[in-house]
C-alpha positions in Angstrom: 64.9 97.9 83.8 68.4 96.5 84.5 68.9 93.0 83.4 71.1 90.4 84.9 74.7 90.8 83.7 76.2 87.4 84.4 78.3 88.3 87.3 78.6 86.1 90.3 77.1 87.2 93.6 79.4 88.6 96.3 80.9 86.1 98.8 80.3 88.5 101.7 77.6 91.0 100.7 77.7 92.8 104.1 81.5 93.4 104.0 81.4 94.5 100.3 78.6 96.9 101.1 80.4 98.3 104.2 83.5 98.9 102.1 81.5 100.7 99.4 79.6 102.8 102.1 83.0 103.9 103.4 83.8 105.5 100.1 80.2 106.9 99.8 80.7 108.3 103.3 83.4 110.7 102.0 80.5 112.5 100.2 77.8 112.0 102.9 76.4 115.6 102.6 75.8 115.2 98.9 74.2 111.8 99.5 72.0 113.3 102.3 70.7 115.9 99.9 70.1 113.1 97.4 68.1 111.2 100.0 66.0 114.2 100.9 65.2 114.8 97.2 64.3 111.2 96.7 61.9 111.4 99.6 60.3 114.5 98.2 60.0 113.0 94.7 58.4 109.8 96.1 56.2 111.7 98.5 54.9 113.9 95.8 54.1 110.9 93.6 52.3 108.9 96.4 50.5 111.9 98.0 49.5 113.3 94.6 47.5 110.2 93.8 45.7 110.3 97.2 44.6 113.9 96.5 42.3 112.5 93.8 39.9 111.5 96.6 39.2 115.0 98.0 39.3 116.5 94.5 36.5 114.2 93.3 34.5 114.1 96.5 34.8 117.7 97.5 35.0 119.6 94.2 34.0 117.6 91.1 30.9 115.9 92.4 29.5 119.1 94.1 30.5 121.1 91.0 32.8 123.5 92.9 34.8 124.9 89.9 36.8 127.5 91.8 37.8 125.0 94.5 38.7 122.5 91.7 41.0 125.0 90.0 42.8 125.7 93.3 43.1 122.0 94.1 44.5 121.3 90.6 47.0 124.2 91.0 48.1 122.7 94.3 48.5 119.3 92.8 50.4 120.8 89.9 52.8 122.5 92.3 53.3 119.3 94.2 54.0 117.3 91.0 56.3 120.1 89.8 58.3 119.8 93.1 58.5 116.1 92.6 59.7 116.5 89.1 62.3 119.1 90.1 63.4 116.8 93.0 63.8 113.9 90.5 65.9 116.0 88.2 68.0 117.3 91.1 68.8 113.9 92.7 69.6 112.4 89.3 72.1 115.2 88.6 73.6 115.1 92.1 73.8 111.2 92.0 75.7 111.3 88.8 78.2 113.8 90.3 78.5 111.9 93.5 78.9 108.5 91.8 81.7 109.9 89.6 83.4 111.2 92.8 83.1 107.9 94.6 84.3 105.9 91.5 87.1 108.3 91.0 88.2 107.8 94.6 88.0 104.0 94.2 90.0 104.0 91.0 92.6 106.3 92.4 93.1 104.2 95.5 93.1 101.0 93.5 95.8 102.3 91.1 97.9 103.6 94.0 97.7 100.3 95.8 98.6 98.3 92.6 101.8 100.4 92.5 102.8 99.0 95.9 102.2 95.3 95.1 105.1 92.9 94.8 106.0 91.3 91.5 104.8 87.9 92.7 101.3 89.2 92.7 101.6 90.1 89.0 103.2 86.7 88.3 100.1 84.9 89.8 97.5 87.1 88.0 97.1 87.7 84.3 97.0 91.2 82.9 93.4 90.6 81.8 92.3 89.8 85.3 94.0 92.9 86.7 92.5 95.1 83.9 89.0 93.8 84.5 89.1 95.4 88.0 89.7 98.8 86.4 87.2 98.3 83.6 84.4 95.9 84.1 84.2 95.9 87.9 84.6 99.7 88.2 82.1 100.3 85.4 79.5 98.1 87.1 79.9 99.9 90.4 79.6 103.2 88.6 76.4 102.1 86.9 74.9 100.9 90.2 75.7 104.2 91.9 74.3 106.2 89.0 71.0 104.4 88.8 70.4 101.4 91.0 70.9 102.7 94.5 68.5 105.7 94.1 66.0 103.5 92.2 66.0 100.9 94.9 65.4 103.5 97.5 62.7 105.2 95.4 61.0 101.9 94.5 61.0 100.7 98.1 59.5 104.0 99.3 56.9 104.0 96.5 55.9 100.4 97.2 55.7 101.0 100.9 53.8 104.2 100.5 51.4 102.7 98.0 50.5 99.7 100.2 50.0 102.1 103.2 47.7 104.3 101.2 45.8 101.3 99.9 45.2 100.2 103.5 44.2 103.7 104.4 41.6 103.8 101.6 40.2 100.3 102.2 41.7 97.5 104.2 39.5 94.8 102.6 40.2 96.0 99.0 44.0 96.2 99.8 44.0 92.5 100.5 43.4 91.9 96.8 46.4 94.0 95.8 48.6 92.4 98.4 47.8 88.9 97.2 48.7 89.9 93.6 51.9 91.6 94.8 52.9 88.3 96.5 52.2 86.4 93.3 54.3 88.9 91.3 57.2 88.7 93.8 57.2 84.9 93.7 57.1 84.9 89.9 60.0 87.5 89.7 62.0 85.3 92.1 61.4 82.1 90.1 62.1 83.9 86.8 65.2 85.6 88.0 66.6 82.3 89.3 66.0 80.6 85.9 67.3 83.5 83.8 70.3 83.9 86.0 71.2 80.3 85.4 71.0 80.7 81.7 72.9 84.0 81.7 75.7 82.3 83.6 75.8 79.6 80.9 75.7 82.3 78.2 78.7 84.2 79.8 80.7 80.9 80.0 79.9 80.0 76.4 80.6 83.6 75.2 84.0 83.6 77.0 84.8 80.2 75.3 83.9 81.3 71.8 85.7 84.7 72.2 88.8 82.9 73.4 88.6 80.4 70.5 88.2 83.2 67.9 91.1 85.2 69.3 93.3 82.1 69.3 92.4 81.3 65.7 92.9 84.9 64.6 96.4 84.9 66.2 97.3 81.5 64.7 96.1 82.0 61.1 99.5 81.0 59.7 99.6 77.7 61.6 96.0 77.0 60.8 96.6 77.4 57.0 99.9 75.6 57.0 98.3 72.5 58.4 95.0 72.8 56.6 93.0 72.9 59.8 90.2 75.2 58.6 87.5 72.5 58.4 88.3 71.1 61.8 88.3 74.6 63.4 85.0 75.4 61.6 83.5 72.3 63.1 84.6 73.3 66.6 83.3 76.8 66.1 79.9 75.6 65.0 79.6 73.5 68.1 80.6 76.4 70.4 78.3 78.7 68.5 75.3 76.4 68.8 75.9 76.1 72.6 76.0 79.8 72.8 72.8 80.2 70.7 70.9 77.8 72.9 72.1 79.4 76.2 71.3 82.9 74.8 67.9 81.9 73.6 66.9 80.4 77.0 68.3 83.4 78.9 66.5 86.0 76.7 63.3 83.9 76.7 63.1 84.0 80.5 64.3 87.6 80.9 61.9 88.7 78.1 59.0 86.9 79.9 59.4 89.1 82.9 57.7 92.4 81.8 54.8 90.8 79.9 54.0 88.5 82.8 54.1 91.3 85.4 52.0 93.5 83.2 49.5 90.7 82.7 49.3 90.2 86.5 48.9 93.9 87.0 46.1 94.0 84.5 44.4 91.1 86.3 44.9 92.9 89.6 43.4 96.1 88.1 40.4 94.2 86.6 39.6 92.4 89.9 40.1 95.5 91.9 37.9 97.6 89.6 35.1 95.0 89.6 35.1 94.6 93.4 35.6 98.4 93.9 32.6 99.1 91.7 30.4 96.7 93.6 31.6 98.3 96.9 30.8 101.8 95.5 27.3 100.7 94.4 26.7 99.2 97.8 27.8 102.4 99.5 30.8 100.7 101.1 33.3 103.0 99.2 33.0 106.6 97.9 33.8 107.4 94.3 36.9 109.5 95.2 38.4 106.7 97.2 37.7 104.2 94.4 39.4 106.5 91.8 42.5 107.0 94.0 42.6 103.3 94.9 42.5 102.2 91.2 45.4 104.6 90.3 47.4 103.1 93.2 46.6 99.6 91.9 48.0 100.5 88.4 51.3 101.9 89.9 51.8 99.1 92.5 53.4 96.6 90.1 56.1 98.9 88.7 58.1 99.6 91.9 58.1 95.9 92.9 59.5 95.0 89.5 62.0 97.8 89.6 63.1 96.9 93.2 63.7 93.2 92.4 65.6 93.9 89.2 67.7 96.7 90.7 68.6 94.6 93.7 69.9 91.9 91.4 72.0 94.5 89.6 73.3 95.9 92.9 74.4 92.4 94.0 76.2 92.0 90.7 77.9 95.4 91.3 78.8 94.5 94.9 80.5 91.3 93.5 82.6 93.6 91.3 83.3 95.9 94.3 84.3 92.9 96.3 86.9 92.0 93.7 88.2 95.5 93.7 88.5 95.7 97.5 90.1 92.2 97.6 92.8 93.6 95.3 93.1 96.7 97.6 93.7 94.4 100.6 96.5 92.5 99.0 99.7 92.8 101.0 102.0 95.5 99.6 105.7 95.1 99.2 107.7 94.9 102.4 110.0 97.8 102.8 111.7 98.2 106.2 114.8 99.9 104.7 116.1 103.0 106.3 119.2 103.6 104.2 118.6 106.2 101.4 120.4 107.3 98.3 121.5 111.0 98.2 123.6 113.1 95.8 127.2 113.5 97.2 130.5 115.1 96.4 134.0 114.9 97.6 135.3 118.1 99.3 138.9 119.4 98.9 140.1 117.0 101.6 138.5 114.1 99.7 135.8 113.7 102.4 132.4 112.6 101.3 129.6 115.1 102.0 125.9 115.3 101.0 125.0 117.7 98.1 121.7 119.3 97.4 122.5 119.4 93.7 122.9 116.6 91.1 126.7 115.8 90.9 126.7 112.4 89.2 128.1 111.0 92.5 125.9 109.3 95.0 126.2 108.0 98.6 124.2 105.7 100.9 122.9 107.7 103.9 122.1 105.6 107.0 119.6 106.6 109.7 122.4 108.1 111.8 123.6 110.3 108.9 126.7 108.3 108.0 127.6 108.3 104.3 129.0 105.4 102.2 130.1 106.1 98.7 128.0 104.3 96.1 130.6 102.3 94.1 128.6 99.3 92.8 130.1 96.5 94.9 127.6 93.6 94.9 128.0 90.3 96.8 125.9 87.3 97.3 126.6 85.2 100.5 125.0 81.7 100.6 121.7 83.0 99.1 118.9 80.5 99.0 115.7 81.4 97.1 112.6 79.8 95.6 109.6 81.5 94.0 107.2 79.0 95.7 107.7 77.1 98.9 109.4 73.7 98.6 111.0 74.5 95.2 114.5 76.0 95.4 115.8 78.0 92.4 119.1 79.1 94.0 120.8 76.8 96.4 123.4 78.6 98.5 124.8 80.9 95.8 127.8 83.0 96.7 129.4 85.4 94.2 130.8 88.9 94.0 131.1 91.7 91.5 133.7 94.4 92.3 133.1 98.0 91.2 133.5 98.3 87.4 133.6 94.6 86.7 131.5 92.9 84.0 130.0 89.7 85.3 128.3 87.3 82.9 125.9 84.4 83.6 125.4 81.5 81.2 123.4 78.4 81.6 120.3 76.5 80.6 116.8 78.0 80.9 115.7 77.8 84.5 119.3 77.7 85.9 118.7 80.8 87.9 120.3 83.5 85.8 117.4 86.0 85.7 116.5 85.2 89.3 119.9 86.5 90.4 119.3 89.9 88.8 115.7 90.0 90.1 117.1 89.5 93.7 119.6 92.4 93.2 116.6 94.6 92.5 114.8 93.0 95.5 111.8 92.2 93.3 111.6 89.1 95.5 112.7 88.3 99.1 115.4 85.7 99.7 114.8 82.8 102.2 118.4 82.5 103.5 121.7 84.3 103.2 122.2 87.9 102.3 123.0 90.3 99.5 125.4 93.1 100.1 125.5 96.3 98.1 128.7 98.4 99.0 128.8 96.4 102.2 125.2 97.2 103.2 122.5 94.4 103.3 120.0 95.4 100.6 117.2 94.7 103.1 118.4 97.8 105.0 118.1 100.0 101.8 114.9 101.6 101.0 113.6 99.9 97.8 113.0 103.0 95.8 116.6 104.2 96.5 118.0 100.7 95.8 116.3 100.5 92.4 117.2 104.1 91.6 120.9 103.0 91.7 120.3 100.3 89.1 119.3 100.2 85.5 118.1 97.2 83.5 117.9 96.5 79.8 115.8 93.4 79.2 114.9 91.3 76.2 111.2 92.4 76.2 111.6 96.1 75.9 108.6 98.1 77.0 108.0 101.5 75.6 105.2 103.9 76.8 102.8 105.9 74.8 104.5 109.3 74.3 107.4 110.8 72.5 110.9 109.2 72.1 112.2 112.0 74.2 109.8 111.1 77.0 110.6 107.4 76.7 114.4 108.0 77.1 113.8 110.5 80.0 111.8 107.8 81.8 115.2 106.6 83.0 115.7 109.9 84.9 112.8 112.3 85.0 114.9 115.4 85.8 117.2 114.8 82.8 117.5 117.8 80.4 116.9 117.5 76.6 120.6 117.8 76.1 121.3 114.9 78.5 118.6 112.8 76.7 120.3 113.5 73.3 123.7 112.7 74.8 122.4 109.4 76.2 120.9 108.5 72.7 124.3 109.2 71.1 126.0 107.1 73.7 123.6 104.2 72.9 124.0 104.6 69.1 120.3 105.6 68.8 120.7 109.2 67.8 121.2 108.6 64.1 118.0 106.6 63.5 116.0 108.9 65.8 117.0 111.9 63.7 115.9 110.1 60.5 112.3 109.8 61.9 109.8 112.4 60.6 109.6 114.2 64.0 112.9 113.2 65.5 112.9 113.1 69.2 109.3 114.3 69.2 108.1 111.2 67.3 105.1 109.7 69.1 105.2 106.0 70.0 102.1 103.9 70.4 101.4 100.3 71.2 104.7 99.6 72.8 106.7 101.2 70.0 105.1 99.1 67.2 106.2 101.6 64.6 109.9 100.8 65.4 111.9 97.7 64.7 113.0 95.4 67.6 116.6 96.7 67.3 115.5 100.3 67.5 113.3 99.7 70.5 116.3 98.0 72.2 118.5 101.0 71.4 116.0 103.3 73.1 116.0 101.0 76.1 119.8 101.3 76.3 119.5 105.1 76.0 117.0 105.0 78.8 119.5 103.2 81.0 122.3 105.5 79.9 120.5 108.7 80.9 120.1 107.3 84.4 123.9 107.1 84.9 123.6 104.0 87.1 126.6 102.5 88.9 125.2 99.0 88.4 123.8 97.9 85.0 121.8 94.7 84.3 121.6 93.3 80.8 119.1 90.4 80.6 119.1 88.8 77.1 119.3 92.3 75.6 120.3 91.1 72.2 118.8 87.6 71.9 116.0 88.5 69.4 117.8 90.7 66.9 120.1 90.1 63.9 123.9 90.1 64.3 124.4 93.4 62.5 122.0 95.2 64.8 123.5 93.3 67.7 126.9 94.8 66.9 125.4 98.2 66.9 123.7 97.6 70.2 126.8 96.1 71.7 128.7 99.3 70.9 126.0 101.3 72.7 126.1 99.0 75.7 130.0 99.0 75.8 129.8 102.8 76.0 127.4 102.9 79.0 129.1 99.9 80.7 132.4 101.7 81.0 133.3 102.2 84.7 130.1 100.5 85.9 129.4 97.1 87.5 127.6 95.1 84.9 125.7 91.9 85.1 125.1 90.2 81.7 122.8 87.3 80.9 123.2 86.0 77.4 122.7 82.8 75.3 125.1 84.0 72.7 128.5 83.3 74.2 130.1 85.8 71.8 128.6 88.6 73.9 130.2 87.6 77.1 133.8 86.9 76.0 135.2 90.2 77.3 133.6 89.8 80.8 136.0 89.8 83.7 134.2 86.8 85.2 131.8 84.3 83.6 129.7 82.1 85.8 128.2 78.9 84.5 124.9 78.1 86.3 123.0 74.8 86.4 120.0 74.0 88.6 120.7 76.9 91.0 124.4 76.1 91.5 127.5 77.8 90.1 129.4 75.1 88.2 132.3 77.2 87.0 133.7 80.8 87.4 136.5 82.5 85.5 137.4 84.6 82.5 136.8 83.4 79.0 140.3 82.1 78.6 140.4 80.5 82.0 137.2 78.6 81.4 138.4 77.3 78.1 141.5 76.0 79.7 139.5 74.1 82.3 137.7 72.3 79.4 134.5 72.0 81.5 130.9 72.9 80.8 131.8 76.3 79.3 134.3 74.8 77.0 131.6 72.3 75.8 129.2 75.2 75.3 131.7 77.3 73.4 132.9 74.5 71.1 129.4 73.2 70.5 129.9 69.9 72.3 127.0 70.9 74.6 124.0 73.1 73.8 121.9 75.2 76.1 118.3 74.2 76.6 
């Protein structure tokens, strides 16, 4: 018996069911076989009970042993077919459910890959992961057990009531009255238990969040001697959870004993009335025996049907959340310009190459080629993450090929936003961004991002070897190119000191490495991509100055000959930039080289001399 899981019911049951049936329809022939086997299993169970009537009346009472043996063999074959059908549809349903869930999970992951960054900004990682874990698991459980059980229970209940009416209409009225009472009790009990399970889920989420918060903040708790106060809060939350859980389990635990008691009462009344009918000659003994067996088995399918319907509704709520995520609008990509390998022929004419040459060109829809140089320009760009709140107000700037451009300014000034717009992680509201003279909206996003590389403060490393993590920057890079990129980034020496060198496995975002080592791997990953444009976003803000100097050497090596955008709080890291831009509230206050800005004695001068501090 499935119990209520605490999920909310679907907002639109019909729509969620239609979406799920679409995936089940991909395997309709397997499901058709399952449906046939369920009907055979149910039919054998219902018909086998009815055969008690002729067996008793035609063979047992007259003493026909030979006929009895043949009848029992026939019943045995029928029940064997039912048992084999049950085994068959269970195995097939497991296989089918795994196929359906596999299709859903595949399509969900494929769609998530197409969603814009703003979707991930608006939803926590936990909410997204729950679609792949809790919701998918609930759908899988429903497909494995609940759907077939609902069909079997409904067929069994319908068949049982029909056979009761066939045996005796007057006697069947007794069972129907008790079935109505059972249904009303199940409905009332389910409503009450569901209410307390909702409370239990809410209290459990609260106490889990509190424990997780306390475990993560142990140092702060101990520093301020907050143990007693936290224990008091925990006791209150724990008591609320205990009360909600007790009530939920009390009501759900009441279900089976109550239904069993009603079924016993049903059986007792039916047996007494049936016995009186048999003595009065209104009912033969075979019909009475078959009737009483039907009475005993009438309560179970009703109970199963009600419980499994609740579980299916919970699963449909999970399916609804999955399909809502699948229906989220993907990234807009109307670009037609692609990035292709290129080379210059003997006459210095640009032509497309089928092999990797280290030189790339933009290829327009008409086949025209434009050399990828790394010239980036903003023209009156206006942007805001949410309507009505502008982050960049008419920004205009340029970065010539090979220039190093630095952005400094307070938190929220728009520094990172500028680099996000170059990657086209977000769409601008006004103005345009040109890349080698081409509006980036005309460039296919995958090709645009392939021409760029980023090194950010929060380095993310994947589970795998160090070699694989560096190669993530360019999947077709050879081992030699990976090692060369690591040397360029000053990462080769520490990698070779590791027990397995480049084959060292990394787990949990590279937790077995220091922050500086992870940052060096990120630089090596950018280096192996050979990008014409490089973006460094607070790449050295959370490491010590010695490691910073090592990382800066690595970055200087890969920045040579490339257009570079640097965001940094430490002004010492931007001194050698060709142009430094001071941003404040979405506006460029100052632009110039380090020396030029110091001569102006404006905001940059104040920042550099300590007269003004960044927020």
